[in-house]
Residue, then its C-alpha position, 0 to 999 in steps of 0.5 A: x137285642x139291647x141298644x146300649x146308648x151310653x156305651x156308644x158315646x163312651x167309644x166316640x168320646x174316647x176317639x174324638x179328635x184323634x184322627x183325621x177323616x176317613x176316605x169314603x171307600x171300601x178300603x180304609x187308610x192304614x192309620x184308620x183308628x177304628x180298624x186298628x182298635x178292632x184288630x188289636x182289641x177283639x173284645x171291643x167287637x162284642x155286640x152283647x154289651x153290658x147294660x151297666x154302660x150307657x151312651x148318654x154319659x159318653x155324649x156328656x164327656x164328649x160335650x165337655x171336651x168340645x166346650x173346653x176346646x172352644x173356650x181355649x181356642x176361638x179359632x178351633x173350627x178353622x183349624x179343624x177345617x184345615x185338617x179336614x181339607x188335608x186329610x180328605x186327600x187320603x189314598x184310595x188305594x185298593x178300591x174295588x171298582x164295580x157297577x154304580x151302587x144300588x138305590x143311591x140317593x133315590x129316596x131324597x129330594x121331594x120327600x114330604x116334610x109333614x109326614x104325619x097328619x097329627x101336627x097342627x097347622x104351621x103358624x107364624x106365631x109358633x116360633x116364639x113359643x118354640x124358642x121359649x120352650x127351648x129355653x125351658x129345656x136348657x140347663x144353663x150350667x151345662x148347655x151352650x147358648x143355643x144347644x141342648x147337651x146330653x143330659x138336657x137332650x135325654x130329659x127332653x126325649x124321655x119327657x115325650x115318652x120315648x125310650x132312649x135305649x131304642x130306635x125311637x130316639x132316631x125318629x125324634x132326632x132326625x125331625x129336629x136335625x140334631x147334629x149328633x145323638x147327644x145334641x139338639x140345636x135351637x135352630x133345628x128344634x124350632x124349624x123342625x117343630x114349626x114345620x110340623x105345627x107342634x108347639x106343646x109337648x103334648x102335640x109333639x108327643x102325638x106327632x112322634x107317635x104318628x111318625x113311629x107308625x110310619x117308621x116301620x111301614x114307609x120305606x122311604x121314611x125309614x131310609x131317611x132316618x136310617x141315612x140320617x143316623x150315619x151322619x149323626x152317629x159318626x164323629x164329626x171329623x171322621x168320614x167313617x163310623x167305628x164298627x162297634x157303633x155301627x153294630x149298635x145302630x143296626x141292632x135297633x134300626x133292624x128291630x121294632x119300631x124300625x124294620x126288622x131284617x127277618x125272613x120266614x126262616x132267618x133273623x138276619x141281623x145276628x148273622x150280619x153282626x156275627x159275620x162282621x165280628x168274625x171277618x171285618x176289621x175295618x170301619x164302616x163308611x157311608x157307602x157300606x152303611x147305605x148298601x147294607x140297607x139296600x141288601x137287607x131290603x133285597x134279602x127280605x124278599x129272597x132269603x136264598x140271596x138268589x138276587x146276588x151275583x158276583x158281578x153285581x153292584x154290591x160292595x165287597x163286604x156284601x160279597x163276602x157276607x153272601x159267601x159266608x152265608x152260603x158256606x154255613x148253609x144259611x141260604x140253602x146254597x151250600x155246595x157240599x162235597x160229593x162222596x165218590x167212594x164205591 
């Protein structure tokens, strides 16, 4: 499965600023831009995307748009805050009320910061060095004063030996708490690397290599990066992510160097995506995003999906997926009609 990074950023740049935030529920509002696009343009849901498109060009367009808006209107941020306050009151009509969500928030709080032992000791003198490195990484003709834009971010990640078309980028971007997939702030860069004690590119590359080993084996760390990806991957003024973006992220997070969603006889990621493309016409909110991982973990332990029951704590999309899998015989639970003829 190919992670088409630049394709994702084209999609997000096309949608930037056109709609207010989406209510974080199972049921989106009627003017949910993502749901409308998916309903009106089925071709946009194809998950086998062309390799000629790329996410980084999209981020570049998005950055250009944002910088232009900032220059034209010094009060743009306050206007966005007002819009967010207004749209956060979206109707929650149609919410399916069930038991409390499984595993919510349990992986946060107290999780160790210095995950890998590969970094050096934290030094008070590291901050000036990291500041200077950040300056060297910037392109003054394109980047804001305290940020790396798309091209600079991509160049930096590749200089660390990371494949920008794989899930490796999420590990690095989570470390520096990048606010979006195409931007790294000075504060996030300095704080992230200062904590790890890595002040040279060689040390940083070594540290990332160690993190990648934990990415597939340490479930708590994987959850941390997985949940970070939702916030960085959605539009800042949206509470939901487009289905096509979410699909691209699932394709890489549920594959090496992440945690493949596979069992002895099933590769579940293609099935999940096929189901969504066939049945799901909505956007992906945070709860659906988080619960997909919880379901994948349970599924990896029981490919018959015997752990599921209709009165459980799963969102409705998971219930529908289980029914879809049973109907198609993927779980061994398909109820075939009996031949009663004599």
